[in-house]
N, C-alpha and C positions, 0 to 999 in steps of 0.2 A: 498817538500812534502805538499800536500794540507791539510788544516785545518781539513776537514772532515775525511780524511784518518788517521790523527794523533788521532782524537777523537775515531775512531774505535779501534785503537791500545790500547789507554788508557782504553777504556771500556772492551776490551777483557782481558787486564792484571788485572784490578781492580776487575773484576767480578769472578775471580778464587776463589775457596773455599780454605780457610786457612787450610792447612794440619795439623797444630798444634791443631786445634779445633776438627778435626775428623768429624764424622757424628753426628751433634747436635740433630738429632731426636732420638738418642739412649740413651740420658742422659739429666738430668736437670742441667743446669749450674748456677753459681752464679748470672749472669746477668738476668737469667730467673726469679728468685725469687724476683728480684727488679722491675719486670714489671707486666703488666696486664696478668693474667692467660689466658684469652681468646685469646689475641693477641699472646702470646707465643705458645699456642697450635696450632693455625691456621698457624703461620709462620713455625713451625716445620713440619706440615703436608703438607702445600702448600707454600713453600718458594717463596716470591714475587720477581719479577724481578725489581731491582732498576735501576734508570736512572744514567747517568754518573755523574750528579751533586751530587746525594746522595752518590755514591761510593767514590767520591773525599772527601766528608765530612767525611766518615768513615775512610779514609786514614789518616786524621789529627791525629787520636789517635796513629797510628803507628809512626808518625813523632815526636810527643811529647815524646813517649817512647824512640825513638832513641836518642833524645837530652839528656834525663836523663841518659840513659845507657852510652853514651859517657862521660857525666860529672862525673859519678861514676867511670868509668875506669880511667879518667884523675886524679881524687883525690885518686885513688887506694882504693876505698870503695868496699869491697867484698859484692856482692849481687847476687841473682838468678833472672833471667828474665824469665817470663812465666813458672814458676814452676807449674806443674799439681798436684793437691791434690784431691784424690778420696775417697769417703765415703767407709768405710770397707765392707758394705753389701748392700748398696742401690745405684741405678744408679744416684748418685749426684756427681758432681765434680766442681772444680774451677781452673781457670788458673790465677795465681797471676801475676799481672804486674811486681811487684818487691817484693822480700822478703829478709830480712836481719836477719841472725841467729847468735846466740852465744850459749854458753853452757847452758844458763838459759832461754832465751826467743827468740821469733821469731817476727819480725816486718813485717807487710804487708802494702804495698803502692799501692793503687788503683789510676790509672791515667785517667784523663778525659780531652778531648779536647772540648772546648766550643766556642761559638761565643759571649757569654756574661757571665761573671763570677757572679754567684749568691752570695748574702750575706751569705746565709746558704746552705749547700749541700742539694741536692734533696733527698727526702725520698728513692727513688729507689737506689741512690748511697749508702746511709747508709745501707739499707737492704742488698745490694750486699756485702758490706764490712763485715758486721756481719756474713753473711753466710760463707764467706771465713775464717774469724777468727775461727768460730766454727769447720769447717772442718780441719783447721790446728791444732787446739788444740786437736781434737779427734785423729788425726793421730800421732802427735809428742809428746803429753802429756807434753807440755811446756807452760809457760806463753806466752800469745800473746797480741800484741798491734797493732793498725792500724791507718792509716791516708789516706786522700784523697787529691790528688794534681790535681788542675784544671789549665789549661793554655789556654789562648786565643791567638792563633798564629797571628791573625790579628793585635791586639793591642800590643802584647808582654807582657801583664799582666798575672800574675799567683797568685794563692792563695793555701795555705796549710790548710786543715781542720784536725786538729790533736786531739789526746787525746782519741781515741777509744780503748776499751779493750774487751776481750772475755766476752760474757754474755750468760750464759746457758739458761736463760729464753727466750731471744730474738732468740737464735739459735734454740731452741725447736719449737718456733712459726714458724720460717722460714722453718724448716723441715716439719712442717704440710702443709705449702703452697706448698713446693716442692712435697709432696706426693699427694696433690690435683691436681697439674698440671700433674704429671705422670699418675694419675688415669684417668684424662680427656683425656690424650694422648691414653690410652688404651680403651677409650669409656665407662668407668665404671661410670663416673659422667659427668654432664654438667659443663663446665668451667665457673668460676665466672668472673665478669668484675670489673675493677678498673679504675676510672677516674684519669687522671694525665696530666702533661704537654705534653706528647707525643701523646695524643689522636688526635691532629691536623694532625699528620704525619702518623697515623695508616692506613695501606692498607685495614684493615678489619672493618672499622667503620660502614659501611653499614650493617644493621641488628643487630647491637650491642644493647643489652638490656639496656645499660647505656644511650642510646639515643633513647627512644621509638618512634615508628612511629607516635603516636598521637601528638607528639610535632611538631608544624608547623615549628618552628625554633629551631634546636638543640642548647643546651647550651654547651659551651666549657670552660674548666677551664684554660683560658689564660688571666685572668684579668690584671695581671701585664704587660704582653707584649702589650696588647691593650692600656693600660694607657700610657706606655712608648712611643708607636708609636705615639699616639695623641700629647703627649708632644713634641716630636722631630719634628713632622710636624708643630706644632705651632711655635717652635723655627726657623724652616726652613723659614717660612713666614716672621718672624721678621728679621732674618738675611738677607734675600734677600732685604727687604725694607731698612735696614741699609746700605747694599752694594750699592744700587741705590743712596741713599743720599750722601754717601761718594764719589761715583764716580763723582757726579756733582761737589763736592768741588774740587776734584783733576783735573777735566777737566777745571774748571774755573782758577785754580791756574796755570796750564800749559799755558793756553791761555793768561793769563794776565802777567805772570812772565817770560815766555820763550822768549829769544831774537828772536828766529825764530818760536815762538809759538808752539814748538814741544818738548821742554825738559827743566826740572828744576832739581835742586839738593835739596833734603830734608834730612838733616843729612847725614847718610851714604848711602842713597838711591838715585838713579836717576829715576825720574818719567818722562816718555816720552809718546808721542802719536804716533800711527801708523795707517795709513789709511788702511782699509780693505773693500772689497766689495764681493758681491755674486750675482749670477744670479738666479732669481726666475721666475716661469711661472704663469701667471694669469689663474688658472685652470677654473674659471667660464667663462672667456672670450673665452678660448680655446674650452671649451665644447659647447659654443654657436656658434662659428664661424666654428669649425672643429670637430664635434662630432665623426666622424670616427677615427680621429687621437687620440682624447681623450680616446676613448675606447681601442684603440690599445696599447697605452703607459701608461695608468693609472696603478698605483701600490697601492694595498690595504694592509695596515698594521693593525694588530690586537694585542691587549694585554689585560691583566686582570687588571682592576682598582678596588682598594679597597675603598669601601664607608662605613664609620662608622657614623651611625645616633645616 
């Protein structure tokens, strides 16, 4: 099977609408109140077409849930997966990743798949959890508690943010936000904007009032990510320099110590040399001597380069 054909199959599979969530334009979900109202409204009215890379990232959340569900089953921990909780009179609902109930209380676990685990949970995550706790408490009339579990599938690291409890004041505020989003959906009010870490990935940033047109260069709230990127790039340069220096040491050691100038023993390691070669074409010379062949066989590659001043 060709790679492109496989990608087409993956895209067709991953782009399916999750039947458990239903038509998300008919209600306000817990994740909606944790996001920017303008983005939520526009996504519900005009669902964007995500590329394959984005859809695969979305799938990571299901993978983490599957891991936790299997672990709970193995330990015989009784839990409910994707329990739907609906407001008694308003079009608000939540799909709980995991819920744990006994006769006195209900625990809610919100699961997040990330590429980098933050020191503290994002405000949107916390708002989503508090909205879930409020809906659960309103429906079941029990004490509620909650936690957020984040996992980085690439590194295998995970973190539990625990100790959340139902808060009527916070829930009331989030109900107000849900009402605003729903009113904006009906065209009764203009949706508000909220800057956050996801602004960089928003399909509807163009025309957003949070980034006025009079600003020649829009400001994005990703200071930590830019700082971390610059730090890693600096480490990359230093590491490459250290590797080049150590390579020279190893090269000299093999040349001077190896009986056949090809191999030496260093502790438990065997350090050896292997000759490699590659063929390159002098493009400048070829262009000068055979411009027709150069034009016929040249290959142009393009990519995006990040420049931070």
